[in-house]
N, C-alpha and C positions, 0 to 999 in steps of 0.2 A: 479467551482472556482479553485480547486486544480490542475486541468489539465492545466489551463492557468497560474497560479501563483506559482505552486510548493508547497513544504512542509514548506516554511517559513525559518526563520533564524536558525542558529546553536543553539542547546539547546532545540528547540521545534520540530525539524524535525521528530524525532522518534515518538513523540506523534501524530503529524499530519499524519505520515505514517500509524500508527496503526489505527487511526480513518478512514482514507481513505480506507484501505484494508478491515476493518470491514464493512464499508458501501457497498463495492462492493460485499461482500458475504452475505449481509443482505437479508432477504427473499423477500424484495420489489424490490431489484435490481437483486440479484441472478445471478451474473456473473459466467461463467465457469472459471476454473483455468487459462487457457492460456490467456483469455481476461483480466482477473483481473491483471495478471502479466504484460502484455503489457501496460495496462493503468497505472500501478504503475511505470513502467520504464519511460513512457512519462512524468508523473508528476515529477519524480526525475530529468529528463533532463531539465526541465524548472525552477528548483530550483536554486537560485543564487549560493549557495554552495551545490551542490548535495551530497547525501550520497554516500560513497564508495559502489560499486556494491556488495561487500561481505556482508556489513552490511545490505543493502537493501534485498539481497537474504535471509539472515539469519532471518530477521524480518518477511519478507513476508511468508517464509516457516513455521515459528512458528505460525503465525496467521492462515494460511491456515489449518494447522494440527488441531488447536484448533477448528476452525469452522466446519471442517468435522467430528471431534469427536462429537460435539454437535448435528450434524444432524443424527448421527448414522450410 
């Protein structure tokens, strides 16, 4: 759904981004880092008002670091 409709409206985009990236790193999906980042950029590109790339990168990196720390 997010890949087709994006992250939603301003004010909820960061929450949607966080959920989406968390799902990609979930043990049931288990995306590698490069694929997860590409899918995140695609979802952002179809968002009506996309997040600035700097904000997207910062949020993605933060979530990725947290997920990899959890995995050990």
